[in-house]
N, C-alpha and C positions, 0 to 999 in steps of 0.2 A: 579932390580925390582923383588919383590916376586909375583908370580902369583898363584892365588888360585881360585878354582871354586866358593866357597861361603864365603863371609865375614859376620860374625855375629857381630853386634855392640850392646853390652849390655850383661852382665853376670848374670842377675837375673834368676828367674825360666824359663822365656820364652826363653831367649838366650841359657841357658844351655840345656833346652829340645830340642831346635833346633839342637844343636850340637850332642846330643845323637841320634836323629832321622836321621840326615844326615849320621852319621857314620854307623848306621844299614843299611842304603840304599846304602852304598858304595861310599859316596861322601866326599871328603876332605873339611875341613872347618877350618877357623881361627876365633876365638872369641876374641874380644877386649873389655875389661871392664876397665873403668877409675879408679874405686876403687881398692885398693890393695888386697881385699879379698871379701868373701861373706858377706852378710848382717849381721850387728851386732845388729839389732833390729828385733822384730818379724814380723812387717808389716802384710802381708796376713797370714791367718792361715788355712782356710777351703779348703780342696780339695774335690770336689764333686765326686760322684761315676762314672760319665762319664769320668772324668779326671783320676780317679784311674784305670779304665779299660785300658786306654792308658799306664799308668805306669806298670800295670800288664803285658801287652804285651811286654813291654821293660825289664821285669824281675826285676822291681824295687818296686813292691808292698810291699814286706816284709821289705826291707831296709827303706822305707819311714814310714811304720807303726812302725818299731822299733825306729825311730827317733821321732815319734809323740806320741799322747795319744791314749789309747784304747777307743773304743766307750762307754764303761761303765763309763768313766771318764767325759763324756760331753753329757749325754743323754737328758738334759733338756734345756729349756730357761726360765729364772726366772725374774720376775719383783718384785721389793721390795722397800720399803721406805729407807731402809739401810740394809746392810748384817746382822746386829744384830737386826734389827727392824722388823716391820710388813711386811710380804710377801703379795704382791698384787695379783699375779697370776703366775702360772707356766704352761708351755706347753711342749708337746713332738713334736718336729718338724715333719711335715708330711713326710719329707725325710727319717725318721727313722722308719716308721711304717712297719709292716710285709708285707703289700700289696705292698708298694713301693720298699721294699728291694728284692722282688721277681723279679724285673725288671732287675737285674744284678747279676753276680756271686760275685761281690765285694761290698764294702760299702764306704761311704765317710770317710774321715780321717781328724783329726785336727792335723796339723803339722805346727808349726810356721815357717815363712819364714827363720829365722836364723838357724833353725834346718834342714829345707828342702834343702836349697841351698848347704850345704856341701855334702849331699848325692848325689845330682845331679852332683856337680863338681867332686867328686871322681870318679864316674862312667864315666862321659864324658871324663875326663883326661886319663882314662885307655884305651881309644879307639885309635888305631894307626893312624886313619885318622883325628883325632882332634888335633888342636893346640890352647890351651887356654892361653891367655895373659892378666893377670890382671895388674893393675897400668899402663894401656896403653890407652892413649887418641887417638881417631880416628877422623880425619878430611877428609871429602869427598871433593876432589879437583875438580873432573869432573865426569860426568856420562852421559851416553846415552843408547840407546837400546842395544849396544854391550857390555856394562860393565861399571865399575866404577873404578876410580883411587883414592886411599886414602893414607893418610900419617898417620902412627902409631908412636906415640911419647911415649917412655918409661918415665913415670913420676918420676922414681928414677934416671936413668942415663942420661936422656935427649936424648938418641939415637933415631934417626928417621929412619923409614923404609917405603919405598914406596911400596904399594901393588896394584896390578891390579886384580880385582875380576870380574868374569862373572856376579855374582848376589850378592846383599847386602840385608841382613835381618836386618831391623832396629828394635831392641828390646831395644832402649835406653830411654824408659820411657816417662812420660807425657810432659817433656820439650824437646822432641826429636829435636836435631839439624838436623838430616836427614830429618825429616818431614818438617822443615822450608826450607831446601834446595830444597825440592820437590815442594814447593809452594802449599801445600795441605791446605785446609780450614777445620777447625773443626766446625761441625754444632751441635747445641743443646743449652743447657743452662749452662752457667758458673757461678761460685761463688754462689752456692746455699746455702751453709752454711759453717762456719769455725769450726775447731775442733783442739784439741790438744791431743796427745797421751802421757801418762806418763808411763814409764816403771819403775817398782819398785819391791823390794823384801819385803815381809811381810808374816807372817804365818796367813793365813785366813782359814785354814783347818777346824776349829771348826764350821765355819759358811757356809761351802760349801760341805763338804764330804757327808752329809746326803741328798744333793740335787745336785749332780754333773751336772754342766751345762757348755756350751760353752760361754754363755753370761749371765751376771747378770745386768739387767737394773735397775739403781737407779733413782727413781722419787721423787724429792723434789722441792718445789716451787722455790728455788734459786739455785738449782744444778741438772742438768740432765747429767748423765754419765753412763758409762758401764764398769763393770769389765770384762776383757777379760782373759779367762783361757789360760795359756801358758803351765805350767808343772803340773797344778792341785794341787800344794802344796804351794810353796813360791815365785814363779815367776809369776807376773801378769802385765797386761796392764790395765790402766784406761783411758778411752776415754771420754773426756768432749765435749759435743755437743754445737754448736751454741754460740760460745764465745761472740761475740759482742752483741747478744741479752740479755746476762746476765751481760753486762758491763765489760767484760775482753778483754784484748789484748794479743797476743802471748807473748809479752815481759814481761807480768806480772808474768809468771809462773816460779818463782824461786823455788829452792828446798823446801824452807819454805812453800810457798803457796801450792805447790803440796802435801806436807806431810799433811798439814791441810785439804785439800780437800779430800784426800784419807781417812783420819780418819773420816771426816764428812760423806762421802758416806758409809763407813763401819759401822758407828754408834759406833765407838770405839775410844774415845778421847785419850787413852793412847797407841794405837797401835804403835809398833815399825815399822817404815817405812824407807827403804833405797831407795831413788830415784836414778835410774840408767841412766835415760835419758828422754829428753822431745823433742817432735817434733810437730810442728804445720803444718796444711795443710788445704786446702779448697776442698770441694766436688764440682765436676762438672759432668754434664751429656752430653758429647759431643762425636761425632763419626766423623772420617775423611771422607771427601767426595770422596777421592780416596785412595785405598790401594796400588796402583802400579803406578810408574812413570818409564818406561823403565826397567832398571836393578835394581831398588830400590823397596823394599816391606816393608810396615809398619805392625808391629805386636804388640800385647799387648797394654800397655798404650800409646805407640806412635800412635796407631790407634784408641783407644777408652778409655775414662775415665768415670767411673760410680761411684755413691755413693756405699759404701761398704755394704749397707743394702740388704743382699741376698748372699753376698760372691761370686760374679761372676767375679770380675776383673781378678784375676790371672788365674782362670779356663778358661775364654774366651781367654786369651792370649796364654796359652799353647795349647789350641785347635786350635788357629790360625795356629801355626807352624806345628801341626799335619796335617792340611789341605795343607799347603804350601810345606812342605819339600818333600813329595813324588812326587809332580808335578815338583819341581826343579830337583829332581833326574832323573825323566823320560826324561826331556828335555836334561839334561847334558849327559845322557847315549845315546842320539840319539834315544830314544824310543817314543818320543812325539813331537808334534809341539809346537812352542812358544805360540800359541793361548790358549793352556791348562792353561798357567799361568794367563790369564785374568779371568779364572773361580775362582781364589782365591778371588778377589774383589767381583765377582758376588755372591759367596756363603757365604763369611764371613761377609761382610759389612752389609747386611740386618739383619743378626742374631744379630750382635752387636747392631744395632739400637733397635731391640725389647728388648734385654736384658737390655740395658741402660735405656730405658723408664720404664721398670718394676722396676729396682733398684731405679729410681727416685720416682716412685709412692710409693714404700715401704717407702722411706725416708720421703716423704711429709705426708704419713699417720701417721707417728710417731711424727709429729710436729717439724721436725728438722729445719725448716726455720723460726720459731717464738718462742718466749718465752711462756712457758706453766706453769700454776699455779697448775695443777693437773696432775695425771698420764695419759699418752696417749699411748694406746696399738695399735700395728700396725694392718693393714688390714689382713684378713685371708690368703692372698696369701704369706705373709712373711714366708720364709723358708719352703714353701710348693710347690715350683716351679718345680715340676717333669716334667711338660710339656716342660719347657724351657731347662731342663737338658737333657732330652732324646728325646723329640718329635719334635724339630725344624728340618726342612728339607731343602735340597738344591734344587735350580732350576737353572741349568746352562747347558752349552754344554757338561759338563762332566757327565751328568746324562741323560739316555735315557728313556723317559716315556714309560709306557706299556699300556697306554689307560685307566687305572683304575682311579677313582676319588680320590682326597685326603681324608685321614681319619682325620676328624676334630672333636675333642672332644668338649663337651659343654663349657669347660673352658680350652683353650689351654695353659694357664699359669700353672695351678695346676694339670691338668689331662694328663696322657700319655697313649695313646692307641697303644700298640705295633703292628707294622706291618712292612712288608718288601717292601713297595712300593718304586720304584726307587727314590733316593734322601733322603731317611730316614736312620737313624742309623740302621744297621742290628741288630735286637733285640736278646736279650739273650734267649736261651732255653737250657734245659738240655738234652744232648744226653748221650749215653753210648758207651764206647769202651772196649771190652773184660771185660765187667762187671763193669768198673769204670766210675763214672759220669764225664762228660766233657761238659763245656759250649761252645756254639757256639762262644762266645767272645774269647775263648782260641784257636780257629782255625784261628782267624783273626789277622791282624796287620802286617804292613811292606811290604806287597805284595798283589797283586790281588788274591782273593780266589774265586773259584767256588764251590758252595754247591749244590748238586743234590739229587733228591728224590730216593726212593727205586728202581725205574726202570729207573734211569737217568744215568746209567753207560756210555752211549754213549757220554753224555756231558762231563763227567770226562775224558774219553779217548781223546776226541777232545781237551780239554784244555791242556792236557799233550803233545799233538802232536804239539802245537804251540810254544814250548819252543825254537825252533831253528829259529824263524822268526823275530828276532830282537825286540821282545816285552818284556815288563817288566816281572819279575818272576811271574809265575802264578801257584798256588797250587790248587788241586782239591780234593774234598771229596764227595763221594757218599754213601748214606746209603747202608749198606750191604757189603761195601768194607772195608778191614782191620779191621773187627770187629765193625764197626761203626753202631749203631742202634738208633732208635727213639722209645723207648719202648711204650709210650702212644700215639704216633702219633701227639704229640703236636707241634713238630717243623714244620712239613709239613703244618699243618693247619695255624700256626702262620705266616709262610712265604708266604702263599697264592699260593702254587703251588700244582700240582698233582704229582703222583708218577713218571712221566717222566719229570717233570719240573726241573728248575734250577735257581739260582740267582748268579750274579757276584758282589762281594763285593770289593770295592776299598781298597787300603792300609790304609786309615784312618778310615775304618770300616763302611763306608756308601755304600748303595746299588747303583750300577751303572746301573744295567739292571736286568730284570726278565722275565723268560718265564714260563708260567703256565704249559706247556706241552713240548713234544719233538719237534724235527725238522728233516726234511729229510737229511739235511747236517749240523750237529752241528758245525763242524769245520769252515765251511764257515760263519755261523751265528756269531760264537764267534770272528772270524777274523774281520768281518765288525763291530761288536760291539766295539771291542777294538780300531779299527782304528778311529771310531767316538769319543769315550770317550777321546782318547789321541790326538785328533786334528791332526792326521797324514795325 
């Protein structure tokens, strides 16, 4: 029997990201994916800036950008009667405005899933602690609080391997067999509308290069669809919405019909079209009622399914494992109590519920659940959800309140008010080190980090003194040390601390604790803080 600390079931973006995160945290893992390789179709495309912050910390920002499209190639959202016909409206998504881009040192990225997954797989496979097995079926035979027993079957050779894992990360998609084995209930609304994705090759550059967009919504009385930019030249997706409302069934979509509909939507009857694939699917808005059952954890589409209107599905999934993996590592390394793992559900499930309901509201505002005779533009929140991307906060035993009230914007969906209250994402601010600009985001990731004010060196010394006490790795940065400066004083004000204050940021980039000022015994305070956060 093969023994492994963590078994990851599913080799899409969520599973591959989990493998990368665990390797960085010093945890061996085995990933089993039933397909023989990475995705062959684009599927998800948009990676939001919060997710790109995580990949930046993993050293993958540039490889992912190299595999995707530049921001200049997808700056708009366009509504039109046809690509060659009358344009109805164009918008610049709120996420791309200068004000919102100041919230982060990075930007969102359009990288189709079949381009993203090979990047993630390449880097995950290069890690000595990772074992990636594609064309491998996984069946969970038994599980309890102490671990799970699974049988891996090589789909090429038929060879079977029994595995005993301490923990299992279910990243096996919307039809998750592990979720079924857990007896978890999905709550929400299923079968909201049906769609079909057509992957095709055609040269549409003459009708798109002057208005580069991620999405071109086509609004016709008998056809509502969306051209999805993949490479910005000749590789496209065409998404047809609400099939049954317009009298179609998934089985109707032959290559001939797909070609005719692409030509109709483009307004180009003679367009040369090569159909490469067709996939039908249904949109649902459901979230699991439990994310954990003993040694099993749900992530990604296994935990939540949401309409793609807003592009949150994959982003929510990879941020699930960002939250979960550091907690698994801390428990496996004997640095935290098992109760820390219960905070995964407490933190991620409520956020998924909010995001799923927002995605559903976007879809309904666009008339996705009914036939439309005229153009239907979405509500103003669509692609302006900065509050959901950066502003959602955690409330669990792994966050220690500091007595300050929540910072609540007028519109929590579209508006983000940067702050470092415990439970919030540690916000971006520009610092300098030896004259070079440095984002706070680049000081974080993969370990606990203490950030202290200009007179907070005592906190930094105390943090470094804890390294030998069986606690997770803890880095410390104080203004004035090692050339680190806050030239305009913006960071200290943004983080809500005085010159002697400090904040403790978790490995996933969320604030665990904050002290506005100093303490008589900083080491004792930090020790107690970490003991509580880690459920020791």
